[in-house]
C-alpha positions as CSV (number, residue, x, y, z in Angstrom):
1,M,-92.7,163.3,333.7
2,P,-94.6,163.4,337.7
3,R,-97.9,162.5,336.9
4,V,-101.0,165.0,337.6
5,S,-103.6,163.8,339.5
6,Q,-107.1,164.0,338.5
7,D,-107.9,166.8,341.8
8,Q,-105.2,169.0,339.9
9,L,-106.6,168.4,336.4
10,D,-110.5,169.8,338.3
11,A,-108.6,172.3,339.9
12,R,-106.4,173.6,336.3
13,R,-110.1,173.2,334.6
14,Q,-112.4,175.1,337.0
15,E,-109.5,178.0,336.7
16,I,-109.7,178.1,333.3
17,L,-113.7,178.3,333.2
18,S,-113.4,181.1,335.8
19,A,-110.9,183.3,333.8
20,A,-112.5,182.3,330.5
21,R,-115.8,183.7,332.1
22,A,-114.6,186.7,332.8
23,C,-113.0,186.7,329.6
24,F,-115.8,186.4,327.7
25,A,-118.4,188.5,329.6
26,R,-116.2,191.4,329.4
27,H,-115.0,190.8,325.7
28,G,-118.4,188.9,323.9
29,Y,-117.9,185.5,322.3
30,E,-116.3,186.8,319.1
31,G,-114.0,189.4,321.0
32,A,-112.8,187.1,323.7
33,T,-110.2,186.0,321.2
34,V,-107.8,183.1,322.2
35,R,-104.8,185.8,322.9
36,R,-107.2,187.3,325.1
37,L,-108.2,183.8,326.9
38,E,-104.5,183.3,327.2
39,E,-104.1,186.7,329.2
40,A,-107.1,185.9,331.4
41,T,-105.9,182.4,332.4
42,G,-102.5,182.8,332.1
43,L,-102.0,179.9,330.5
44,S,-100.8,178.8,326.5
45,R,-103.6,177.9,324.0
46,G,-102.1,174.4,324.0
47,A,-102.6,174.4,328.4
48,I,-106.0,175.6,327.7
49,F,-107.3,173.3,325.0
50,H,-105.8,170.5,326.5
51,H,-108.8,170.7,328.9
52,F,-111.1,172.1,326.1
53,R,-111.4,171.0,322.1
54,D,-112.3,175.1,320.8
55,K,-113.4,178.1,321.7
56,D,-116.9,177.0,321.6
57,S,-116.1,174.0,323.5
58,L,-115.2,176.4,325.9
59,F,-117.9,178.5,326.1
60,L,-120.3,176.0,326.2
61,A,-118.2,174.5,329.5
62,V,-118.5,178.0,331.2
63,A,-122.3,177.9,330.2
64,E,-122.6,174.4,331.2
65,D,-121.0,175.2,334.8
66,D,-123.2,177.6,335.6
67,A,-126.5,176.1,334.6
68,A,-125.7,173.2,336.7
69,A,-124.6,175.7,340.1
70,M,-127.9,176.7,339.5
71,V,-130.0,173.5,338.7
72,E,-128.2,172.5,342.1
73,T,-129.6,176.0,343.6
74,V,-133.2,175.4,342.4
75,A,-133.9,171.7,343.0
76,R,-132.4,172.4,346.8
77,N,-133.6,175.9,347.4
78,G,-136.3,177.4,344.3
79,L,-136.1,179.6,341.2
80,V,-136.5,182.5,343.8
81,Q,-134.0,182.0,345.8
82,V,-131.1,182.0,342.9
83,M,-132.9,185.5,342.2
84,R,-131.9,186.3,345.8
85,D,-128.6,185.0,345.9
86,L,-128.1,187.3,342.7
87,L,-129.4,190.2,344.2
88,E,-127.4,189.7,346.9
89,D,-124.1,189.0,345.0
90,A,-124.8,191.9,342.2
91,A,-121.7,193.7,343.2
92,S,-119.1,191.1,343.3
93,P,-117.2,190.8,339.8
94,E,-117.6,187.0,339.7
95,T,-121.4,188.0,339.5
96,A,-120.9,190.5,337.1
97,G,-118.6,187.5,335.2
98,W,-121.6,185.4,335.4
99,L,-124.2,187.8,334.0
100,G,-122.2,188.7,331.6
101,S,-121.9,185.3,330.2
102,Q,-125.9,184.8,330.5
103,L,-126.3,187.3,328.0
104,E,-123.8,186.0,325.7
105,V,-126.0,182.8,325.8
106,S,-128.8,184.9,325.1
107,R,-127.3,186.0,322.3
108,R,-125.9,182.8,320.6
109,L,-129.0,181.2,321.8
110,R,-131.0,183.6,318.9
111,T,-127.8,183.8,316.2
112,D,-125.9,180.8,316.1
113,P,-128.6,177.3,315.6
114,A,-125.5,174.7,316.7
115,F,-125.0,176.4,319.7
116,A,-129.0,176.5,320.1
117,R,-129.2,172.8,319.8
118,R,-126.7,172.1,321.9
119,W,-127.9,174.0,324.5
120,A,-131.4,172.9,324.7
121,E,-130.4,169.5,326.2
122,R,-129.0,171.7,329.4
123,S,-131.8,174.4,329.7
124,A,-134.0,171.1,329.8
125,S,-132.5,170.0,333.1
126,L,-133.2,173.5,334.5
127,A,-137.1,173.8,333.4
128,E,-137.0,170.4,335.1
129,A,-135.4,171.4,338.3
130,T,-137.8,173.9,338.6
131,R,-141.1,171.9,338.0
132,E,-140.0,169.7,340.5
133,R,-139.1,171.7,342.8
134,L,-142.5,173.4,342.7
135,A,-144.7,170.3,343.0
136,R,-142.5,169.5,346.0
137,Q,-143.9,172.6,347.3
138,R,-147.3,171.8,345.8
139,E,-147.4,168.6,347.5
140,A,-146.2,170.3,350.9
141,G,-149.2,172.6,351.1
142,V,-146.8,175.8,350.2
143,L,-147.5,176.7,346.7
144,R,-150.6,178.1,345.1
145,D,-153.0,175.1,343.6
146,D,-155.1,177.5,341.8
147,V,-152.5,177.7,338.6
148,P,-150.7,175.4,336.9
149,I,-147.4,174.5,337.9
150,E,-146.2,175.0,333.7
151,T,-147.4,178.5,334.4
152,L,-146.1,178.8,337.5
153,A,-142.3,178.0,336.3
154,R,-143.3,180.5,333.7
155,F,-143.7,182.6,335.4
156,L,-140.7,182.6,337.4
157,E,-138.6,182.2,334.7
158,L,-139.8,185.5,333.2
159,A,-138.8,186.8,336.4
160,Y,-135.7,185.4,336.6
161,D,-134.8,186.6,332.6
162,G,-135.6,190.0,333.8
163,L,-133.6,190.1,337.0
164,V,-130.8,188.8,334.7
165,L,-131.2,191.4,332.3
166,H,-132.2,194.4,335.0
167,L,-128.5,193.3,336.4
168,A,-126.7,192.7,333.9
169,M,-127.4,196.3,332.6
170,A,-125.9,197.3,335.8
171,R,-129.7,199.1,337.0
172,P,-130.0,199.6,340.8
173,A,-130.3,196.3,342.3
174,G,-130.6,197.8,346.0
175,D,-134.7,198.3,346.1
176,L,-135.3,194.6,344.2
177,G,-135.8,192.5,347.6
178,P,-139.2,193.5,347.9
179,V,-140.1,193.0,344.2
180,L,-138.9,189.1,345.1
181,D,-141.2,189.1,348.2
182,L,-143.7,189.8,345.9
183,I,-142.7,187.0,343.4
184,E,-142.4,184.5,346.2
185,E,-145.9,185.9,347.5
186,A,-147.5,185.3,344.2
187,V,-146.5,181.6,343.8
188,R,-147.1,180.6,347.3
189,R,-151.0,179.3,349.0
190,P,-152.5,182.1,350.7
191,A,-152.7,181.8,354.7
192,P,-155.9,181.3,355.5
193,K,-158.4,184.0,356.9
194,Q,-158.9,183.6,360.3
195,A,-162.5,184.2,361.7
196,D,-162.7,187.3,364.0
């Protein structure tokens, strides 16, 4: 039997995650039955669960994959850029699937204590990336210094959560660019006033 390379295994894992993300977004966690996951991925349950222990592990892997990508963007460009990227891609099927997954994560955080415990460490890395980015921005003189970083981080997290909900509810996204400009302006240090 031919050996499968690690690259091939990683590619298959990503294919499963992508298809499962769409399935969870469309049907919710409970509605994403193993049969539906098989249809979405085009793979047998044995092939799916060769990569993931069970449906819960698959869902957590989808959520972790999304969170890791977001942490990377936040560390590089900040949470406002994550919001801008979401807004720009709001109509794409991939973003719709991601938004659905975010809503499902929110629901499970409220209703599944075991999931909430497992998720806590993942969400901590996003919060840490946001605070580190804000600290670097403050050191560079870009971020306002009259508000604690913790408060600014909470403000940005609330804005992000509101945007995710807005987009997940299929509300119009075309007029939100100026809102994101206002959010960004709210955390930036005001430019010095020039004397006349």
